C-alpha positions in Angstrom: 69.8 110.4 236.6 69.1 107.5 239.0 65.6 106.2 239.8 65.7 108.4 242.9 66.3 111.5 240.7 69.9 111.9 241.8 72.7 112.3 239.4 74.3 109.0 238.7 77.6 110.2 240.3 75.8 110.6 243.6 76.7 107.9 246.0 75.1 106.7 249.2 77.5 105.0 251.7 76.9 101.2 251.9 77.5 101.2 255.6 77.2 104.0 258.2 80.3 105.5 259.8 80.6 104.3 263.3 82.8 105.2 266.2 85.1 102.8 267.9 85.1 102.6 271.7 88.1 104.9 271.7 86.0 107.7 270.3 82.8 108.8 272.1 80.0 111.3 272.2 77.6 112.4 274.8 74.7 110.3 273.4 77.0 107.2 273.4 77.7 108.0 277.1 74.0 108.2 277.8 73.4 104.9 276.0 76.2 103.3 278.0 74.7 104.6 281.3 77.7 106.7 282.2 75.7 110.0 281.8 72.3 110.1 283.5 69.2 110.8 281.5 65.5 110.7 282.1 64.6 107.7 280.0 61.3 107.6 278.2 61.9 104.3 276.3 64.5 101.7 275.7 64.9 98.5 273.6 67.7 96.6 272.1 68.4 99.1 269.3 67.3 102.5 270.6 67.0 104.8 273.6 64.6 107.7 274.1 65.2 110.3 276.7 63.9 113.8 277.6 66.0 116.7 276.2 68.0 118.6 278.9 67.1 121.9 277.1 63.5 121.3 276.0 62.1 123.5 273.2 58.5 122.4 273.9 56.6 121.0 276.8 57.4 117.5 275.4 60.9 117.2 273.9 62.2 113.7 273.7 65.3 112.5 271.8 65.2 109.1 270.2 68.7 107.8 269.4 70.1 104.5 268.0 72.2 102.7 270.5 74.9 102.2 267.9 76.7 105.4 267.0 76.0 106.7 263.5 77.5 110.2 263.0 75.0 111.7 260.5 72.0 110.9 258.3 74.4 111.5 255.4 76.2 108.3 256.6 73.1 106.1 256.5 72.8 103.5 253.8 69.9 101.3 252.8 70.9 98.7 255.4 69.8 101.2 258.1 66.2 101.6 256.7 64.7 99.3 259.5 66.6 101.2 262.2 65.3 104.6 261.0 61.8 103.2 260.8 62.1 101.9 264.3 63.2 105.4 265.6 60.1 107.0 263.9 57.8 104.3 265.3 59.2 104.7 268.8 58.7 108.5 268.5 55.1 108.0 267.3 54.3 105.7 270.2 55.8 108.2 272.7 53.7 110.9 271.1 50.6 108.8 271.8 51.7 108.1 275.4 52.1 111.8 276.0 48.7 112.5 274.4 50.3 114.5 271.6 48.3 112.6 268.9 45.2 114.6 269.9 46.6 118.0 268.8 49.8 117.2 266.9 53.5 116.9 267.2 56.6 117.3 265.2 59.5 114.8 264.4 62.8 116.4 263.4 66.1 115.0 262.2 68.8 117.8 261.9 71.9 117.5 259.8 74.7 119.9 259.4 75.8 123.2 260.9 73.0 125.3 259.4 70.4 123.0 261.0 72.0 123.4 264.4 73.4 119.9 264.4 75.8 119.9 267.5 75.8 116.3 268.8 77.2 114.1 266.0 75.1 111.0 266.7 71.9 110.8 264.7 68.8 111.6 266.8 65.2 112.2 266.2 63.5 115.0 268.1 59.9 114.5 269.2 58.3 117.9 270.0 54.8 118.8 271.1 52.5 120.1 273.8 52.2 123.6 272.3 51.5 125.3 269.0 54.6 124.8 266.8 55.0 127.6 264.3 55.7 127.2 260.6 58.2 127.6 259.1 60.4 126.2 261.9 63.5 128.1 263.0 
């Protein structure tokens, strides 16, 4: 067993899988400005925009500008990027006054989780009572 409690045969990719410009996805198109989106935040590394099919009064997606297919492809070199996505989502929650009653941050991975756009993205959900367990 490793220090993280994983079998020693478990491996974490050293670098994330990324698409070339020949391959694209809808979130890459949004980042590039070729698909319109209602932006909530943007900086050099990430973009946040309102979900087209909101599941709560506030439903914002926070995506890295660089394409990374899945959380399963993220290595230790991406820790700062993931931290910045969470920090941006937290700041947006405060801006939308969700910090007063609560909010949810969700990363989905794989078919059973409903992962349908293969570009990592963090959902910020709030503005109503969110049931537990989710789904």
